[in-house]
Z-matrix of the N, CA and C atoms (Angstrom, degrees):
N
C 1 1.440
C 2 1.527 1 111.84
N 3 1.336 2 115.90 1 -40.70
C 4 1.468 3 119.25 2 -179.17
C 5 1.525 4 110.58 3 -70.00
N 6 1.325 5 116.88 4 -28.02
C 7 1.465 6 119.92 5 176.76
C 8 1.522 7 109.93 6 -67.96
N 9 1.322 8 117.13 7 -40.22
C 10 1.469 9 120.53 8 176.92
C 11 1.523 10 110.49 9 -64.69
N 12 1.306 11 117.59 10 -38.50
C 13 1.467 12 120.59 11 177.71
C 14 1.525 13 110.69 12 -65.42
N 15 1.329 14 116.96 13 -39.95
C 16 1.461 15 120.86 14 177.88
C 17 1.524 16 110.95 15 -63.24
N 18 1.321 17 116.64 16 -42.58
C 19 1.467 18 119.43 17 177.41
C 20 1.525 19 111.78 18 -65.17
N 21 1.326 20 117.50 19 -38.35
C 22 1.458 21 120.49 20 177.83
C 23 1.531 22 111.00 21 -65.26
N 24 1.316 23 116.62 22 -38.15
C 25 1.465 24 120.25 23 176.82
C 26 1.522 25 110.18 24 -63.37
N 27 1.323 26 117.14 25 -40.57
C 28 1.464 27 120.49 26 179.82
C 29 1.527 28 111.43 27 -66.57
N 30 1.327 29 117.08 28 -35.68
C 31 1.470 30 120.06 29 177.19
C 32 1.523 31 110.06 30 -65.90
N 33 1.330 32 116.83 31 -43.45
C 34 1.470 33 119.09 32 179.06
C 35 1.527 34 111.68 33 -67.91
N 36 1.318 35 117.51 34 -29.35
C 37 1.462 36 120.16 35 174.57
C 38 1.524 37 110.63 36 -66.11
N 39 1.331 38 116.66 37 -40.13
C 40 1.469 39 120.00 38 176.99
C 41 1.522 40 110.84 39 -64.26
N 42 1.327 41 116.96 40 -38.80
C 43 1.457 42 120.10 41 177.37
C 44 1.533 43 111.19 42 -66.37
N 45 1.316 44 116.92 43 -36.51
C 46 1.463 45 120.48 44 178.54
C 47 1.525 46 110.93 45 -67.17
N 48 1.328 47 117.16 46 -39.01
C 49 1.469 48 119.84 47 176.79
C 50 1.528 49 110.33 48 -64.26
N 51 1.325 50 116.33 49 -40.61
C 52 1.467 51 120.38 50 177.40
C 53 1.522 52 110.43 51 -60.85
N 54 1.323 53 116.45 52 -43.12
C 55 1.466 54 120.38 53 178.82
C 56 1.528 55 111.28 54 -66.32
N 57 1.320 56 117.14 55 -36.36
C 58 1.458 57 120.27 56 179.09
C 59 1.530 58 111.12 57 -66.52
N 60 1.309 59 116.84 58 -34.94
C 61 1.461 60 119.87 59 -179.76
C 62 1.523 61 112.80 60 -80.43
N 63 1.315 62 117.46 61 -31.62
C 64 1.460 63 121.32 62 -174.22
C 65 1.527 64 114.03 63 -109.49
N 66 1.326 65 118.31 64 8.49
C 67 1.459 66 120.90 65 -177.72
C 68 1.517 67 112.09 66 -62.94
N 69 1.317 68 115.79 67 144.54
C 70 1.466 69 120.44 68 -177.66
C 71 1.518 70 112.58 69 -74.73
N 72 1.319 71 116.49 70 -42.01
C 73 1.462 72 119.80 71 -178.65
C 74 1.519 73 109.61 72 -116.24
N 75 1.318 74 114.72 73 167.73
C 76 1.456 75 119.67 74 179.24
C 77 1.527 76 110.28 75 -65.93
N 78 1.330 77 117.41 76 -30.00
C 79 1.460 78 120.16 77 179.65
C 80 1.533 79 111.48 78 -71.01
N 81 1.325 80 117.52 79 -33.56
C 82 1.462 81 120.27 80 172.94
C 83 1.523 82 110.73 81 -61.54
N 84 1.312 83 115.59 82 -42.24
C 85 1.459 84 120.21 83 -178.88
C 86 1.525 85 111.68 84 -68.10
N 87 1.338 86 116.28 85 -40.96
C 88 1.457 87 119.95 86 178.70
C 89 1.525 88 110.47 87 -64.15
N 90 1.313 89 116.50 88 -42.44
C 91 1.458 90 120.42 89 177.89
C 92 1.525 91 110.91 90 -61.59
N 93 1.331 92 116.95 91 -40.88
C 94 1.466 93 120.13 92 179.12
C 95 1.525 94 111.26 93 -64.77
N 96 1.327 95 117.13 94 -39.44
C 97 1.466 96 119.95 95 177.28
C 98 1.527 97 110.55 96 -66.05
N 99 1.331 98 117.12 97 -37.43
C 100 1.460 99 120.48 98 176.60
C 101 1.530 100 110.75 99 -64.57
N 102 1.316 101 117.14 100 -42.89
C 103 1.471 102 120.79 101 177.32
C 104 1.528 103 109.99 102 -61.99
N 105 1.333 104 116.71 103 -41.72
C 106 1.460 105 120.20 104 178.95
C 107 1.530 106 110.74 105 -61.84
N 108 1.327 107 117.06 106 -41.91
C 109 1.462 108 120.11 107 177.90
C 110 1.513 109 112.52 108 -64.04
N 111 1.325 110 116.21 109 -40.78
C 112 1.462 111 120.23 110 178.05
C 113 1.525 112 110.90 111 -64.76
N 114 1.311 113 116.76 112 -42.53
C 115 1.464 114 120.37 113 178.49
C 116 1.528 115 111.16 114 -66.41
N 117 1.325 116 116.69 115 -31.00
C 118 1.462 117 119.29 116 176.31
C 119 1.518 118 110.84 117 -65.08
N 120 1.324 119 116.52 118 -40.84
C 121 1.462 120 120.49 119 176.71
C 122 1.526 121 110.13 120 -62.03
N 123 1.333 122 116.86 121 -43.65
C 124 1.468 123 120.14 122 178.07
C 125 1.531 124 111.41 123 -63.45
N 126 1.331 125 116.24 124 -39.50
C 127 1.464 126 119.97 125 179.26
C 128 1.530 127 110.98 126 -65.09
N 129 1.321 128 116.97 127 -42.36
C 130 1.467 129 119.88 128 177.18
C 131 1.523 130 110.46 129 -61.36
N 132 1.332 131 116.58 130 -41.78
C 133 1.467 132 120.00 131 179.46
C 134 1.525 133 111.08 132 -64.70
N 135 1.329 134 117.37 133 -42.50
C 136 1.466 135 120.41 134 179.21
C 137 1.528 136 111.27 135 -65.45
N 138 1.330 137 116.62 136 -41.75
C 139 1.462 138 119.22 137 178.43
C 140 1.528 139 111.42 138 -67.83
N 141 1.319 140 117.10 139 -33.88
C 142 1.468 141 119.51 140 175.65
C 143 1.524 142 110.28 141 -63.66
N 144 1.331 143 116.67 142 -38.90
C 145 1.459 144 119.86 143 177.70
C 146 1.526 145 110.82 144 -67.49
N 147 1.347 146 116.49 145 -42.36
C 148 1.467 147 119.90 146 -179.72
C 149 1.523 148 112.46 147 -62.97
N 150 1.322 149 116.67 148 -40.48
C 151 1.458 150 119.76 149 -177.03
C 152 1.524 151 112.94 150 -87.22
N 153 1.337 152 117.16 151 -8.34
C 154 1.451 153 120.03 152 179.16
C 155 1.514 154 113.79 153 75.04
N 156 1.334 155 116.63 154 29.19
C 157 1.460 156 121.47 155 179.99
C 158 1.523 157 110.08 156 -119.88
N 159 1.321 158 118.33 157 84.79
C 160 1.466 159 120.12 158 -178.59
C 161 1.525 160 113.82 159 -70.21
N 162 1.339 161 118.25 160 -11.51
C 163 1.456 162 120.17 161 178.83
C 164 1.527 163 112.17 162 -68.64
N 165 1.320 164 117.41 163 -17.62
C 166 1.462 165 121.81 164 179.13
C 167 1.530 166 110.95 165 -73.38
N 168 1.311 167 117.69 166 -17.15
C 169 1.461 168 120.96 167 179.86
C 170 1.522 169 112.07 168 -63.58
N 171 1.321 170 117.95 169 -26.35
C 172 1.460 171 120.44 170 175.13
C 173 1.527 172 110.81 171 -63.13
N 174 1.320 173 116.56 172 -38.93
C 175 1.455 174 120.85 173 177.02
C 176 1.520 175 110.18 174 -65.00
N 177 1.325 176 117.24 175 -40.69
C 178 1.459 177 121.24 176 179.16
C 179 1.520 178 110.84 177 -63.26
N 180 1.324 179 117.77 178 -41.51
C 181 1.459 180 120.54 179 178.32
C 182 1.531 181 111.93 180 -66.27
N 183 1.303 182 116.77 181 -39.35
C 184 1.469 183 120.18 182 175.82
C 185 1.515 184 111.71 183 -63.92
N 186 1.320 185 116.71 184 -40.94
C 187 1.464 186 120.59 185 177.67
C 188 1.527 187 110.69 186 -65.65
N 189 1.322 188 118.03 187 -37.66
C 190 1.465 189 120.98 188 177.96
C 191 1.527 190 110.50 189 -63.20
N 192 1.315 191 117.34 190 -40.70
C 193 1.459 192 120.86 191 178.42
C 194 1.522 193 111.09 192 -65.22
N 195 1.316 194 117.25 193 -44.63
C 196 1.464 195 120.80 194 178.28
C 197 1.526 196 110.34 195 -63.16
N 198 1.320 197 117.61 196 -40.55
C 199 1.461 198 121.87 197 178.72
C 200 1.526 199 110.53 198 -61.70
N 201 1.316 200 117.38 199 -45.43
C 202 1.461 201 121.79 200 -179.27
C 203 1.529 202 111.22 201 -62.65
N 204 1.319 203 116.58 202 -49.44
C 205 1.462 204 120.33 203 -178.50
C 206 1.524 205 110.72 204 -65.39
N 207 1.328 206 117.09 205 -38.54
C 208 1.463 207 120.48 206 178.84
C 209 1.518 208 112.68 207 -64.08
N 210 1.317 209 117.23 208 -42.54
C 211 1.468 210 120.55 209 179.73
C 212 1.525 211 110.33 210 -66.18
N 213 1.315 212 117.64 211 -41.92
C 214 1.463 213 120.55 212 177.75
C 215 1.527 214 110.08 213 -62.43
N 216 1.315 215 118.09 214 -41.85
C 217 1.464 216 121.43 215 179.77
C 218 1.529 217 111.27 216 -63.69
N 219 1.315 218 116.90 217 -44.12
C 220 1.469 219 119.82 218 -179.83
C 221 1.523 220 110.76 219 -66.51
N 222 1.321 221 117.87 220 -39.77
C 223 1.465 222 120.27 221 177.59
C 224 1.522 223 111.42 222 -63.64
N 225 1.315 224 117.72 223 -42.19
C 226 1.463 225 120.27 224 177.69
C 227 1.519 226 110.71 225 -65.07
N 228 1.317 227 117.76 226 -37.68
C 229 1.458 228 121.49 227 179.00
C 230 1.524 229 110.33 228 -60.96
N 231 1.312 230 117.19 229 -47.52
C 232 1.449 231 119.96 230 -177.86
C 233 1.522 232 113.09 231 -75.03
N 234 1.329 233 117.53 232 -24.65
C 235 1.457 234 119.22 233 179.43
C 236 1.525 235 111.98 234 -80.89
N 237 1.331 236 117.54 235 -41.31
C 238 1.456 237 120.11 236 -172.63
C 239 1.525 238 114.16 237 -108.27
N 240 1.314 239 118.18 238 -35.00
C 241 1.449 240 118.56 239 -173.34
C 242 1.509 241 113.22 240 -138.42
N 243 1.312 242 116.25 241 41.50
C 244 1.454 243 120.66 242 -177.47
C 245 1.507 244 112.68 243 -67.67
N 246 1.298 245 116.14 244 -178.13
C 247 1.470 246 119.49 245 -179.88
C 248 1.526 247 110.86 246 -63.02
N 249 1.312 248 114.65 247 141.11
C 250 1.466 249 118.89 248 -176.89
C 251 1.515 250 110.02 249 -74.47
N 252 1.312 251 115.72 250 144.14
C 253 1.456 252 122.15 251 -174.79
C 254 1.519 253 113.14 252 -101.28
N 255 1.342 254 119.27 253 8.04
C 256 1.458 255 120.43 254 -174.39
C 257 1.519 256 114.70 255 -82.04
N 258 1.311 257 118.18 256 -4.84
C 259 1.453 258 122.29 257 174.72
C 260 1.509 259 114.69 258 85.27
N 261 1.329 260 119.97 259 6.32
C 262 1.462 261 122.16 260 179.22
C 263 1.492 262 111.75 261 -85.60
């Protein structure tokens, strides 16, 4: 059952990468990268369960924190101080 869940997570990761590459707006792309990061955390947790190494979950939690802070930083950058559009 956990193997099927791992494969499903990998399929959704592929869909998130597709959305990140083909997204219409920058917010679509940011959301897809956030989904990919979340699925990566889930994949690490599932693989930790499969291999019987629960100590790897600390790495997954650290990656989740970095993913969250990174997405918030990128959203603030594009909302308040994004690239200038004046062509200079």
